C-alpha positions in Angstrom: -15.6 -28.7 -21.6 -14.9 -27.2 -25.0 -17.4 -24.8 -25.6 -16.9 -22.8 -22.8 -12.9 -22.2 -22.4 -13.1 -18.5 -24.3 -16.4 -17.6 -23.4 -15.9 -17.6 -19.4 -16.0 -14.7 -17.5 -12.9 -14.3 -15.6 -14.4 -14.4 -12.0 -15.7 -17.6 -12.4 -12.5 -18.9 -13.6 -11.2 -17.3 -10.3 -13.7 -18.7 -8.3 -13.0 -22.3 -10.1 -9.7 -22.0 -8.9 -9.5 -20.8 -5.4 -12.3 -23.4 -4.9 -10.2 -26.0 -6.6 -13.6 -27.0 -7.9 -12.1 -27.5 -11.9 -15.2 -26.4 -12.9 -15.7 -23.1 -15.7 -19.4 -22.4 -14.6 -18.2 -22.3 -10.7 -20.3 -24.5 -9.4 -18.0 -27.4 -6.4 -18.7 -30.8 -7.7 -18.5 -32.3 -4.0 -17.8 -36.5 -4.2 -20.6 -37.3 -2.5 -21.1 -40.9 -4.1 -21.8 -43.7 -2.0 -22.8 -41.7 1.2 -26.0 -42.4 2.5 -28.6 -39.7 1.9 -31.2 -37.2 3.7 -34.0 -35.0 1.3 -36.1 -32.2 2.6 -39.1 -31.7 0.7 -41.9 -29.6 1.4 -43.7 -26.9 -0.6 -42.3 -23.7 -2.4 -41.2 -21.2 0.6 -41.0 -22.8 3.4 -37.6 -22.2 4.3 -36.5 -25.4 2.7 -33.1 -24.1 0.6 -32.8 -22.0 4.1 -31.9 -25.4 6.0 -30.4 -26.7 3.0 -27.8 -24.6 3.3 -27.6 -24.3 7.4 -27.0 -28.8 6.3 -24.5 -27.9 3.6 -22.3 -25.0 4.5 -21.8 -23.1 0.9 -20.7 -25.8 -1.0 -23.5 -27.9 -3.1 -24.1 -28.2 -6.7 -26.9 -27.7 -8.5 -27.6 -30.5 -11.9 -30.4 -31.4 -13.3 -32.3 -34.4 -12.8 -31.6 -36.9 -15.0 -33.9 -36.7 -18.2 -35.1 -33.2 -17.0 -34.7 -29.9 -17.3 -36.1 -30.1 -12.9 -32.8 -28.6 -10.7 -31.5 -30.5 -8.0 -29.2 -28.9 -5.3 -27.3 -31.5 -3.8 -24.1 -30.8 -0.6 -22.4 -32.7 1.7 -23.4 -32.0 5.5 -21.9 -34.0 8.7 -24.8 -35.3 10.9 -23.8 -36.9 14.2 -20.0 -38.2 12.9 -21.1 -39.3 9.7 -21.1 -37.5 6.6 -24.5 -37.4 4.7 -25.7 -36.1 0.8 -28.1 -33.5 1.9 -30.5 -33.4 -1.4 -32.6 -30.1 -1.5 -35.7 -31.4 -3.5 -37.8 -29.6 -6.2 -41.2 -28.4 -4.3 -43.9 -30.4 -4.6 -47.4 -30.6 -2.4 -48.6 -33.5 -3.1 -47.2 -37.2 -3.9 -50.4 -37.1 -6.5 -47.8 -35.4 -9.1 -48.9 -32.7 -11.2 -45.6 -30.2 -12.2 -42.6 -32.1 -13.9 -40.6 -31.2 -10.3 -42.8 -33.1 -8.4 -42.9 -36.3 -10.6 -38.9 -35.3 -9.8 -39.4 -34.7 -6.8 -41.5 -38.7 -5.9 -38.9 -40.4 -8.0 -36.0 -39.4 -6.6 -37.6 -40.2 -2.6 -38.1 -43.9 -4.9 -35.7 -44.5 -7.1 -32.6 -42.9 -4.3 -33.9 -44.4 -0.6 -33.1 -41.4 1.2 -32.5 -42.8 4.6 -34.6 -39.9 6.1 -36.9 -37.1 4.0 -37.2 -34.2 6.0 -41.0 -32.9 5.3 -40.2 -29.0 5.6 -43.7 -27.0 6.2 -44.4 -23.7 7.3 -46.3 -23.8 11.2 -48.3 -20.7 9.7 -50.1 -23.8 7.6 -49.9 -26.6 9.6 -53.6 -27.5 7.9 -52.9 -27.2 4.7 -50.0 -28.8 4.4 -49.8 -31.9 6.3 -51.9 -33.7 3.9 -48.4 -34.7 2.2 -46.5 -35.7 5.5 -49.6 -38.3 5.9 -49.5 -39.0 2.3 -45.2 -39.6 2.9 -45.7 -41.7 5.8 -49.0 -43.8 4.2 -45.6 -44.2 1.0 -43.0 -46.1 3.6 -41.2 -43.0 3.4 -38.7 -42.1 6.5 -40.1 -38.7 7.6 -38.5 -36.5 9.7 -41.2 -33.2 10.6 -40.6 -29.5 10.3 -42.2 -26.5 12.1 -40.3 -24.1 10.4 -41.1 -20.1 10.6 -42.3 -20.9 13.9 -41.8 -17.0 15.4 -44.7 -16.1 12.6 -46.9 -18.3 13.7 -46.4 -17.8 17.0 -47.2 -14.2 16.7 -50.2 -15.0 15.1 -51.2 -16.3 18.4 -51.4 -20.1 17.2 -49.6 -23.2 19.6 -48.5 -25.7 18.4 -48.0 -29.0 20.4 -45.1 -31.0 18.7 -45.0 -33.6 21.3 -48.4 -34.4 20.7 -48.1 -33.9 16.9 -45.2 -36.7 17.3 -47.0 -39.1 18.9 -50.6 -38.8 16.7 -48.0 -38.9 13.6 -45.5 -41.3 15.2 -43.1 -39.7 13.7 -40.3 -37.4 14.5 -41.6 -33.5 15.3 -39.0 -30.4 15.5 -39.9 -26.6 15.5 -37.6 -24.4 14.0 -37.2 -21.0 12.5 -34.3 -21.9 9.8 -34.1 -18.4 9.7 -32.3 -17.5 12.4 -30.8 -20.6 13.1 -32.4 -21.8 15.3 -33.8 -25.1 15.9 -31.2 -26.7 13.5 -29.1 -28.4 15.7 -32.3 -30.5 17.4 -32.7 -30.9 13.6 -29.3 -32.6 13.2 -29.4 -34.4 16.3 -33.2 -36.0 15.7 -31.6 -36.9 12.4 -28.9 -38.5 13.3 -31.2 -40.5 16.5 -33.7 -41.5 13.5 -30.9 -43.1 10.8 -29.2 -44.9 13.5 -32.4 -46.4 15.0 -33.7 -47.3 11.7 
């Protein structure tokens, strides 16, 4: 880390000292080695990062995926009585990758084999976003579907029967309003059950 010795702003040095990170960039290097993984996937602007922050708290590590310039956030989160590595993947619309971000997410899902993959979608755009859910199911990936931003969907007059959707898809379906922290406890509970039953 010679490059940083003298150029690091004082506030980053203070933060790394206070947080005990030992990292001059002010990032928190949590040791998630050996933990089972839970990955969050979904297109941009569906509230994935808000959910990620709710599941991990403030301490995360952001780094480039090996061999790319694409950033992946990782953190520790307690679900049930167990700690997991929670991964916030780059935005993706399809497993038929077009962008580098989508390729990174697909590779991560198939190479790192998370115990659960939480597909976060905007409940207002159910029809447009469900095809990825189907692709994930068909790809043999252990999926949990999260219908986020439910308050806006309801304001638009949309009624979504989550139980019926769960039966049709054969996977857990949870509704959340991540920005208001609603549904997060239920999501934790369902991830815990899902992982134990796997």
